[in-house]
C-alpha positions as a printed Julia matrix, in Angstrom:
185×3 Matrix{Float64}:
  0.0    0.0    0.0
  1.4    3.35  -1.05
  1.5    6.08   1.58
  0.43   9.47   0.27
  0.56  12.86   1.94
 -1.95  15.61   1.17
 -1.45  19.26   1.97
 -3.12  20.14   5.25
 -2.03  23.72   5.96
  0.57  26.27   4.87
  2.71  26.92   7.96
  4.85  29.67   6.46
  4.43  31.72   3.34
  7.33  33.52   1.65
  7.25  36.66   3.85
  7.14  34.52   7.02
 10.11  32.48   5.77
 12.04  35.66   5.02
 11.36  37.02   8.52
 12.47  33.75  10.11
 15.7   33.69   8.08
 16.38  37.33   8.98
 15.81  36.59  12.68
 18.07  33.5   12.57
 20.82  35.57  10.88
 20.59  38.25  13.58
 20.61  35.66  16.37
 23.71  33.95  14.94
 25.61  37.23  14.78
 24.45  38.35  18.22
 25.23  35.04  19.93
 28.67  34.78  18.3
 29.44  38.49  18.78
 30.04  39.0   15.09
 31.08  36.83  12.18
 34.79  36.37  12.83
 35.76  32.73  12.61
 32.23  31.72  11.5
 31.4   29.15   8.81
 27.85  28.31   7.7
 27.51  24.77   6.4
 24.32  23.78   4.61
 23.27  20.17   4.92
 22.59  18.9    1.42
 19.81  19.47  -0.06
 17.58  22.21   1.32
 20.02  23.33   4.01
 22.32  24.67   1.29
 20.06  27.42  -0.09
 18.99  28.26   3.48
 22.65  28.71   4.49
 23.17  30.94   1.45
 20.14  33.05   2.38
 21.32  33.41   5.99
 24.79  34.42   4.76
 23.3   37.06   2.42
 21.21  38.43   5.28
 24.29  38.61   7.54
 26.21  40.36   4.77
 23.36  42.86   4.44
 23.68  44.13   8.02
 27.31  43.24   8.88
 28.9   44.08   5.49
 30.81  40.8    5.77
 29.6   37.57   4.22
 30.48  34.52   6.3
 32.11  31.58   4.6
 29.64  28.96   3.32
 30.09  25.31   2.5
 28.01  22.26   1.62
 27.84  19.01   3.58
 26.61  15.84   1.9
 25.77  13.38   4.67
 24.61  10.48   2.49
 27.65   8.39   3.44
 26.94   8.92   7.16
 23.23   8.07   7.28
 22.22   5.11   9.43
 19.32   4.22   7.1
 21.22   3.63   3.86
 19.97   0.05   3.6
 16.39   1.35   3.66
 17.11   3.85   0.88
 18.38   1.38  -1.75
 19.68  -2.15  -2.07
 23.09  -0.9   -3.22
 23.34   2.79  -2.32
 25.83   4.92  -4.19
 28.19   6.39  -1.63
 30.12   9.56  -2.41
 32.2   11.54   0.03
 32.3   15.26  -0.66
 35.03  16.97   1.3
 34.44  20.46   2.62
 36.19  23.25   0.8
 36.18  25.52   3.86
 38.61  24.94   6.68
 36.69  24.34   9.89
 39.69  23.9   12.2
 39.15  26.01  15.32
 36.11  27.78  13.82
 32.52  28.17  14.88
 30.44  26.08  12.5
 26.72  26.62  12.12
 25.09  23.61  10.51
 21.98  24.69   8.58
 19.06  22.4    7.72
 15.44  22.84   6.75
 13.69  20.59   9.31
 14.8   18.78  12.44
 12.74  15.74  13.33
 14.33  12.65  14.91
 17.86  14.08  15.02
 19.34  11.39  12.8
 20.28  13.83  10.04
 21.98  16.04  12.61
 23.9   13.06  14.02
 25.12  12.16  10.53
 26.09  15.79   9.86
 28.09  16.08  13.08
 29.89  12.83  12.3
 30.72  14.02   8.76
 31.83  17.38  10.11
 34.3   15.87  12.58
 35.7   13.65   9.84
 36.52  16.88   7.98
 38.2   18.66  10.9
 37.92  19.89  14.44
 35.78  22.99  14.83
 35.93  25.0   18.06
 32.15  25.0   18.31
 29.2   23.51  16.42
 25.77  25.11  16.38
 22.58  24.12  14.59
 20.13  26.36  12.74
 16.87  24.99  11.33
 13.91  26.61   9.67
 11.43  24.17  11.3
 11.62  22.12  14.52
  8.82  19.57  14.43
  9.74  17.62  17.56
  9.76  13.82  18.01
 13.5   13.62  18.72
 15.07  10.16  18.96
 18.55  11.55  19.58
 19.56  14.33  22.0
 19.95  17.26  19.59
 18.44  20.68  20.15
 18.84  23.45  17.57
 20.42  26.72  18.67
 18.42  28.75  16.14
 14.86  27.91  15.05
 12.64  29.67  12.55
  9.45  28.06  13.83
  8.49  25.29  16.24
  5.67  23.17  14.82
  4.05  20.45  16.92
  3.27  17.54  14.62
  2.06  13.98  14.84
  4.18  11.16  13.45
  1.59  10.68  10.68
  2.28  14.19   9.41
  5.22  15.54   7.47
  6.65  19.02   7.0
  7.65  20.04   3.5
  9.94  23.04   3.03
  9.69  24.35  -0.51
 12.45  26.69  -1.68
 12.62  28.79  -4.85
 16.06  27.39  -5.68
 14.75  23.8   -5.75
 10.93  23.87  -5.89
 10.26  27.2   -7.65
  8.36  28.64  -4.67
  8.93  29.55  -1.03
  6.67  28.09   1.61
  6.45  25.5    4.38
  3.55  23.05   4.27
  2.21  20.57   6.82
  1.01  17.41   5.09
 -1.14  14.64   6.52
 -0.89  10.97   5.68
 -3.71   9.67   3.49
 -4.27   5.93   3.52
 -5.54   4.11   0.52
């Protein structure tokens, strides 16, 4: 039986997303007392354009754009066997040096914490940052691992039968966050 998800409600429209990204950017700069020694690392796929947007926002008010990089965590996932019989594993090294730096991992949604665990593992394989922080657009709860984001655009209580879909212009040709409900049948 195929599981389908139908749109239930729009949680954030484009202006709400922009405000959340702006707030996250300001919180990052305030908490870290500037952008010195700061690297934003987007978790592949939707974390990458979000990291770029946060960096542009920081550049807008700080006149300095923090370094950005991309982290592909496919190799580090603990559910590879569920994804495909013979998954294709590619390691993508970081281009930014993270040694002794403050790294802000950026992702679209935090749910169980498994993606964050994989990202932290991949990050430490690439170097030894001084500090690691986590920024997410949506925190939907239901953690299975002990990760709590430092910066959150919106907390959204969900049931396990629901899903949160972040749609970004760079990937989906529109900006919004949608709560979807499982439809059986």
